[in-house]
C-alpha positions as CSV (number, residue, x, y, z in Angstrom):
1,X,3.3,13.7,-15.5
2,X,3.8,12.5,-11.9
3,X,0.7,12.2,-9.8
4,X,0.6,14.4,-6.7
5,X,-0.1,12.4,-3.6
6,X,-3.4,12.7,-1.8
7,X,-3.0,15.1,1.2
8,X,-4.9,13.5,4.2
9,X,-5.6,14.5,7.8
10,X,-7.1,12.1,10.3
11,X,-8.6,14.0,13.2
12,X,-9.5,12.3,16.5
13,X,-10.0,13.9,19.9
14,X,-9.3,10.8,22.0
15,X,-5.6,10.5,21.5
16,X,-4.8,14.2,22.1
17,X,-7.0,15.3,24.9
18,X,-6.4,12.6,27.6
19,X,-4.9,13.5,31.0
20,X,-2.6,11.0,32.5
21,X,-3.9,11.2,36.1
22,X,-3.0,8.2,38.2
23,X,-6.5,6.9,38.7
24,X,-7.0,6.7,34.9
25,X,-3.9,4.6,34.2
26,X,-5.6,1.3,35.3
27,X,-8.6,2.0,33.2
28,X,-6.5,3.0,30.2
29,X,-4.5,-0.2,30.6
30,X,-7.6,-2.4,30.7
31,X,-9.3,-0.9,27.6
32,X,-6.1,-0.7,25.5
33,X,-5.8,3.1,25.5
34,X,-2.5,3.2,27.3
35,X,-1.0,1.0,24.5
36,X,-2.4,3.5,21.9
37,X,-1.0,6.4,23.8
38,X,2.5,4.7,23.9
39,X,2.2,4.1,20.1
40,X,1.3,7.7,19.5
41,X,4.3,8.9,21.4
42,X,6.5,6.9,19.0
43,X,4.9,8.3,15.8
44,X,3.9,11.8,16.8
45,X,6.3,14.6,17.9
46,X,3.6,16.2,20.0
47,X,-0.2,16.3,20.3
48,X,-1.7,18.3,17.4
49,X,-4.8,20.4,17.0
50,X,-6.4,20.4,13.6
51,X,-7.5,24.0,14.3
52,X,-3.9,25.1,14.7
53,X,-2.7,23.3,11.5
54,X,-2.7,25.5,8.4
55,X,-1.6,22.7,5.9
56,X,-3.7,22.1,2.9
57,X,-5.6,18.8,2.7
58,X,-7.6,17.1,0.0
59,X,-9.3,14.8,2.5
60,X,-10.0,15.1,6.2
61,X,-11.2,12.1,8.0
62,X,-12.7,12.4,11.5
63,X,-13.3,9.6,14.0
64,X,-16.2,11.0,15.9
65,X,-19.3,13.0,14.9
66,X,-18.5,15.8,17.4
67,X,-15.0,16.1,15.9
68,X,-16.6,16.2,12.4
69,X,-18.8,19.1,13.5
70,X,-15.7,20.9,14.9
71,X,-13.7,20.4,11.8
72,X,-16.5,21.8,9.6
73,X,-16.9,24.8,11.9
74,X,-13.2,25.4,11.7
75,X,-12.9,25.1,7.9
76,X,-15.9,27.4,7.4
77,X,-14.4,30.0,9.7
78,X,-11.1,30.1,7.9
79,X,-10.3,32.8,5.3
80,X,-10.2,31.2,1.9
81,X,-6.8,31.4,0.2
82,X,-6.7,28.7,-2.5
83,X,-10.4,27.9,-3.0
84,X,-9.4,24.3,-3.4
85,X,-12.1,21.8,-2.3
86,X,-11.6,19.5,0.7
87,X,-13.6,16.4,1.4
88,X,-14.5,15.7,5.0
89,X,-15.7,12.3,6.0
90,X,-16.6,10.9,9.4
91,X,-15.9,7.3,10.4
92,X,-17.4,6.8,13.8
93,X,-15.0,4.8,15.9
94,X,-15.7,3.7,19.5
95,X,-13.1,4.6,22.1
96,X,-11.4,1.2,22.6
97,X,-8.4,-0.6,21.3
98,X,-10.3,-3.1,19.2
99,X,-12.5,-0.5,17.5
100,X,-9.5,1.8,16.9
101,X,-7.6,-1.0,15.2
102,X,-10.5,-1.9,13.0
103,X,-11.1,1.8,12.3
104,X,-7.5,2.3,11.3
105,X,-7.8,-0.5,8.7
106,X,-11.1,0.9,7.3
107,X,-9.6,4.4,7.1
108,X,-6.5,3.0,5.3
109,X,-8.7,1.3,2.8
110,X,-10.8,4.4,2.3
111,X,-7.7,6.5,1.7
112,X,-6.5,4.0,-0.9
113,X,-9.8,4.1,-2.8
114,X,-9.9,7.9,-2.7
115,X,-6.3,8.1,-3.7
116,X,-6.8,5.9,-6.7
117,X,-9.8,8.0,-7.8
118,X,-7.8,11.2,-7.1
119,X,-5.0,10.1,-9.4
120,X,-7.5,9.1,-12.1
121,X,-9.2,12.5,-11.9
122,X,-5.9,14.4,-12.1
123,X,-4.9,12.4,-15.2
124,X,-8.3,13.0,-16.8
125,X,-8.0,16.7,-16.1
126,X,-4.5,16.9,-17.5
127,X,-5.7,15.1,-20.7
128,X,-8.6,17.6,-21.0
129,X,-6.2,20.6,-20.7
130,X,-4.1,19.2,-23.5
131,X,-7.1,18.9,-25.8
132,X,-8.4,22.4,-25.3
């Protein structure tokens, strides 16, 4: 039985809500944010709002406590359709290039650990269903 991949969302306010006013460009260049925005343009079709996304996720990772609170509020306000659990974890990341890079590696490692456990649990559940 093939394992279903872990469905993950990473939610961060910083890379979606910045205005590109001229006086901010120098500051964004100095703190590495402009580089992150350029990278995001290459990997994202457009800015995304978690509240507008209706995809199903097993794990939602937020990068700021305020965003964590917003995600919980949004999930609690949604009408339940599948009644599938979702885990929401906050990884506080400061808004600079160095912390964002470190945070990305930590989130990747976290996802790998959770994915391994997720696959193990699915296999155990499938075995239990065969026994009953």
